[in-house]
NUBAGU-168593 format. One line per field, with one value per atom (N, C-alpha, C): residue number from 1; residue in one letter; x, y, z. Coordinates in pm, 1 decimal, always signed. Atoms other than C-alpha are relative to their C-alpha. Layout:
resi: c(NUM,...)
resn: c(A,...)
px: c(X,...)
py: c(Y,...)
pz: c(Z,...)
END
This chain:
resi: c(1,1,1,2,2,2,3,3,3,4,4,4,5,5,5,6,6,6,7,7,7,8,8,8,9,9,9,10,10,10,11,11,11,12,12,12,13,13,13,14,14,14,15,15,15,16,16,16,17,17,17,18,18,18,19,19,19,20,20,20,21,21,21,22,22,22,23,23,23,24,24,24,25,25,25,26,26,26,27,27,27,28,28,28,29,29,29,30,30,30,31,31,31,32,32,32,33,33,33,34,34,34,35,35,35,36,36,36,37,37,37,38,38,38,39,39,39,40,40,40,41,41,41,42,42,42,43,43,43,44,44,44,45,45,45,46,46,46,47,47,47,48,48,48,49,49,49,50,50,50,51,51,51,52,52,52,53,53,53,54,54,54,55,55,55,56,56,56,57,57,57,58,58,58,59,59,59,60,60,60,61,61,61,62,62,62,63,63,63,64,64,64,65,65,65,66,66,66,67,67,67,68,68,68,69,69,69,70,70,70,71,71,71,72,72,72,73,73,73,74,74,74,75,75,75,76,76,76,77,77,77,78,78,78,79,79,79,80,80,80,81,81,81,82,82,82,83,83,83,84,84,84,85,85,85,86,86,86,87,87,87,88,88,88,89,89,89,90,90,90,91,91,91,92,92,92,93,93,93,94,94,94,95,95,95,96,96,96)
resn: c(M,M,M,M,M,M,S,S,S,W,W,W,R,R,R,Y,Y,Y,D,D,D,V,V,V,T,T,T,M,M,M,R,R,R,R,R,R,T,T,T,Q,Q,Q,I,I,I,Q,Q,Q,I,I,I,D,D,D,E,E,E,E,E,E,T,T,T,H,H,H,A,A,A,A,A,A,L,L,L,R,R,R,R,R,R,A,A,A,S,S,S,Y,Y,Y,E,E,E,L,L,L,G,G,G,R,R,R,S,S,S,V,V,V,S,S,S,S,S,S,L,L,L,V,V,V,R,R,R,E,E,E,T,T,T,L,L,L,S,S,S,R,R,R,A,A,A,Y,Y,Y,G,G,G,G,G,G,R,R,R,P,P,P,Q,Q,Q,K,K,K,K,K,K,P,P,P,R,R,R,Q,Q,Q,R,R,R,K,K,K,D,D,D,F,F,F,P,P,P,F,F,F,V,V,V,G,G,G,A,A,A,G,G,G,R,R,R,S,S,S,A,A,A,Q,Q,Q,G,G,G,R,R,R,L,L,L,A,A,A,P,P,P,V,V,V,S,S,S,E,E,E,R,R,R,H,H,H,D,D,D,E,E,E,A,A,A,L,L,L,D,D,D,Q,Q,Q,A,A,A,L,L,L,S,S,S,P,P,P,K,K,K,K,K,K,S,S,S,R,R,R)
px: c(+83.8,+0.0,+88.6,-78.6,+131.7,-74.0,+57.0,+74.3,+103.2,-89.6,+222.1,+91.5,-96.8,+533.9,-33.2,+32.4,+485.2,+118.8,-116.0,+837.0,+24.1,-11.7,+773.6,-100.0,+90.9,+607.4,-128.5,+130.5,+237.1,-60.5,+72.8,+24.7,-148.3,+144.7,-340.5,-66.5,+75.7,-582.6,-144.6,+141.5,-954.6,-49.3,+55.3,-1138.9,-150.4,+142.7,-1501.2,-19.8,+29.0,-1626.5,-150.1,+143.0,-1967.3,-39.7,+52.0,-2188.5,+35.9,-28.5,-2133.0,+146.3,-142.7,-1752.8,+26.9,-17.2,-1772.4,-47.8,+53.5,-1988.1,+94.0,-92.0,-1750.0,+129.0,-122.1,-1450.4,-19.9,+29.7,-1611.9,-17.7,+18.6,-1713.5,+135.3,-133.4,-1358.1,+80.3,-69.6,-1219.1,-43.1,+52.5,-1445.2,+46.5,-36.2,-1374.4,+148.4,-144.1,-997.2,+49.6,-40.4,-994.3,+101.1,-92.5,-815.7,-78.2,+67.9,-893.0,-22.7,+26.6,-1042.8,+122.7,-118.5,-741.1,+112.4,-109.6,-495.0,-28.7,+33.4,-684.1,+16.1,-16.8,-690.8,+148.7,-144.9,-315.9,+60.5,-54.5,-240.0,-35.4,+44.9,-445.5,+74.4,-73.1,-285.7,+147.8,-140.1,+57.7,+25.6,-13.7,+6.5,-11.1,+24.1,-122.8,+109.9,-94.2,+141.4,+139.9,-136.7,+449.5,+50.5,-46.8,+465.5,+86.7,-87.9,+694.3,-79.9,+72.1,+562.6,+58.3,-43.5,+581.8,+24.4,-31.6,+728.6,-120.6,+115.1,+421.3,-116.2,+113.0,+82.4,-60.9,+62.8,-83.7,-146.4,+138.9,-417.6,-56.2,+64.7,-669.9,+54.0,-49.6,-535.6,+136.6,-128.9,-198.3,-15.7,+27.1,-363.8,-109.3,+105.4,-553.0,-43.2,+30.2,-546.0,-101.3,+92.2,-766.7,-140.6,+135.2,-1104.4,-7.5,-2.2,-995.5,-39.9,+25.4,-1047.9,-133.9,+122.3,-1347.3,+31.4,-21.2,-1367.2,-132.9,+116.6,-1621.0,+15.4,-15.0,-1681.4,-56.0,+53.2,-1881.3,-56.5,+59.2,-1974.9,+63.2,-67.9,-1734.0,-37.6,+43.2,-1920.7,-45.6,-89.4,-1846.9,+145.9,-141.8,-1476.2,+67.8,-60.7,-1399.1,-5.1,+10.7,-1511.5,+58.0,-45.2,-1401.1,+127.9,-120.7,-1065.2,+96.0,-90.9,-868.5,-46.1,+53.3,-1097.4,+19.7,-16.9,-1083.4,+145.5,-142.1,-702.9,+37.9,-26.9,-687.7,-53.0,+59.4,-920.2,+81.3,-74.6,-718.8,+138.3,-134.9,-385.0,+6.2,-2.8,-486.4,-6.3,+1.9,-428.8,-142.7,+133.4,-730.5,-24.1,+34.9,-907.6,-48.6,+43.8,-957.8,-141.8,+137.6,-1315.1,-14.8)
py: c(-117.0,+0.0,+123.8,-122.2,+343.4,+113.2,-121.3,+671.4,+110.0,-110.4,+1013.9,+26.9,-33.4,+1110.7,+136.6,-125.8,+1388.0,+95.7,-88.2,+1530.7,+68.7,-68.1,+1669.8,+114.5,-112.4,+1992.0,-47.1,+37.0,+1947.0,+120.2,-103.7,+2144.8,-25.4,+11.4,+2210.0,+12.0,-6.0,+2143.4,-33.5,+27.2,+2114.6,-74.1,+75.7,+1860.5,-13.7,+28.3,+1787.0,-142.1,+138.4,+1428.5,-22.6,+28.2,+1277.0,-64.1,+49.8,+1164.5,-146.4,+143.2,+792.6,-23.2,+12.2,+827.1,+52.4,-57.8,+1047.0,-97.0,+96.1,+792.6,-119.8,+114.3,+509.2,+37.2,-47.6,+712.9,+16.1,-15.6,+800.9,-135.9,+135.3,+436.9,-68.0,+60.8,+314.9,+67.1,-74.0,+585.9,-48.8,+46.9,+475.1,-143.0,+141.1,+103.6,-18.5,+10.4,+157.9,+82.6,-84.5,+409.8,+105.7,-100.2,+666.5,+118.5,-118.5,+1012.8,-14.7,-3.0,+1073.4,+54.2,-60.5,+1292.8,-100.7,+96.3,+1011.9,-103.6,+96.6,+772.7,+61.5,-67.9,+1027.9,+14.1,-12.1,+1096.5,-133.8,+131.8,+724.1,-43.7,+39.8,+660.3,+78.0,-81.5,+950.1,-36.1,+38.5,+844.8,-129.0,+126.3,+493.4,+22.4,-22.2,+622.0,+82.2,-92.2,+889.8,-3.1,+22.0,+761.6,+81.1,-69.7,+936.4,-90.5,+77.0,+824.1,-61.7,+64.6,+569.1,+36.6,-19.3,+621.9,-138.4,+131.0,+342.3,-63.5,+53.9,+301.2,+96.7,-91.0,+446.4,+36.2,-46.5,+653.0,-42.4,+37.8,+533.2,+67.8,-65.4,+665.2,-49.4,+55.0,+431.4,+57.1,-62.4,+611.9,+132.4,-128.1,+921.3,-15.9,+26.1,+802.0,+123.8,-120.6,+1151.4,+90.1,-85.7,+1305.8,-17.8,+1.4,+1395.3,-37.8,+44.5,+1306.6,+109.0,-108.4,+1648.3,+67.9,-80.5,+1863.6,+133.0,-130.0,+2229.2,+72.0,-85.9,+2475.8,+114.2,-99.2,+2699.5,+136.0,-127.2,+2967.6,+87.6,-96.4,+3281.7,-4.1,+5.5,+3201.9,-123.5,+118.7,+2893.0,+41.2,+114.8,+2743.5,+43.6,-35.1,+2770.4,-40.4,+42.4,+2583.8,+111.7,-111.2,+2897.3,+129.6,-124.0,+3160.9,-24.4,+40.3,+3009.9,+114.6,-112.5,+3332.9,+84.4,-75.9,+3516.0,-76.7,+82.8,+3225.2,+0.8,-3.0,+3221.1,+135.0,-133.9,+3596.9,+12.7,-6.3,+3567.1,-83.2,+87.4,+3279.9,+57.1,-51.1,+3460.1,+140.5,-136.3,+3810.5,-1.4,-6.4,+3915.6,+11.9,-5.8,+3872.0,+142.3,-136.0,+4200.4,-7.0,-8.3,+4299.2,+51.7,-46.0,+4346.3,+81.8)
pz: c(+0.0,+0.0,+0.0,+8.8,-89.1,+68.5,-55.5,+88.0,-19.6,+28.5,+40.0,+117.4,-104.3,+234.1,+56.0,-64.1,+484.4,+6.8,-3.9,+445.2,-133.6,+128.4,+96.4,-3.5,+15.0,-8.9,-65.4,+54.4,-72.0,-70.7,+71.9,-314.5,+20.4,-19.0,-237.6,-136.5,+124.0,-521.3,+29.1,-16.5,-567.1,-123.0,+111.8,-780.0,+19.0,-6.7,-861.0,-49.3,+38.9,-872.8,+10.6,-2.7,-930.6,+133.1,-127.4,-639.6,+25.0,-15.5,-700.9,+39.0,-32.3,-695.4,+140.4,-132.7,-387.5,+107.9,-96.7,-204.3,+14.5,-4.8,-295.9,+72.6,-64.4,-181.7,+150.6,-142.8,+152.1,+68.1,-55.0,+206.4,+20.2,-10.1,+136.7,+111.6,-104.0,+363.6,+138.0,-128.7,+649.5,+28.3,-18.7,+598.1,+30.1,-20.5,+588.5,+118.3,-111.5,+873.5,-40.7,+53.1,+658.7,-52.6,+53.1,+530.1,-150.6,+144.0,+188.7,-72.6,+62.9,+109.9,-18.1,+11.4,+182.4,-108.3,+105.6,-45.6,-138.5,+128.9,-327.8,-32.2,+22.6,-282.6,-39.4,+29.8,-280.7,-141.7,+133.9,-594.8,-108.2,+97.2,-780.7,-2.5,-8.0,-659.4,-77.8,+74.6,-792.6,-150.1,+142.5,-1125.3,-66.7,+61.9,-1177.4,+58.5,-42.3,-998.9,+116.4,-119.6,-663.7,+84.8,-87.4,-383.6,+114.4,-110.1,-131.2,+136.1,-137.8,+244.0,+58.4,-57.6,+453.7,+68.6,-71.5,+675.7,-14.9,+14.8,+585.5,+134.9,-123.2,+857.1,+1.5,-16.5,+990.4,+123.7,-112.6,+1239.7,+133.2,-126.2,+1510.5,+39.1,-29.2,+1483.5,+75.9,-64.4,+1633.7,+105.4,-98.3,+1944.2,+78.2,-75.9,+2094.8,-69.4,+73.1,+1825.4,+55.9,-54.2,+1970.9,+146.5,-138.8,+2325.1,+97.5,-94.4,+2478.9,-20.2,+4.6,+2557.4,+66.3,-61.9,+2646.4,+14.5,-15.9,+2774.2,-99.3,+106.2,+2476.2,+37.7,-47.1,+2653.0,-109.3,+93.5,+2464.2,-139.0,+129.9,+2180.6,-82.4,+74.8,+2062.0,-139.3,+1.9,+1818.3,-12.6,-1.5,+1895.7,-130.7,+126.8,+1572.8,-104.5,+93.7,+1387.3,+56.5,-63.3,+1640.9,+80.3,-72.1,+1743.2,+27.2,-23.1,+1701.5,+118.6,-113.4,+1942.4,+130.7,-119.6,+2188.4,+45.6,-34.6,+2175.7,+59.0,-52.5,+2227.0,+142.9,-133.4,+2527.2,+99.2,-88.5,+2675.1,+34.1,-20.3,+2635.6,+58.5,-51.9,+2742.2,+152.9,-146.6,+3103.0,+53.0,-61.4,+3330.5,+50.2,-44.9,+3400.6,+145.1,-140.7,+3765.3,+4.9,-14.6,+3880.8,+122.6)
END
């Protein structure tokens, strides 16, 4: 199995695929426990001669992902307002 090396420069690109291909890709991603992006990179690498990685990364390699929870408070959702949340967390506490 091939996967892209993480020590090379990556280029971001955008593609459009039909619904059937997208569904098949998402299903394969779920069944293999890998990201859609990694499967697309692997497929393109095989087709066009990219360099293989020694050991492909899988979801089990990152057990810490999703392990934490936080009180989001007035900045919910923090996933969209992360800069404000970071600023609030790093700024000195105001005296009352």
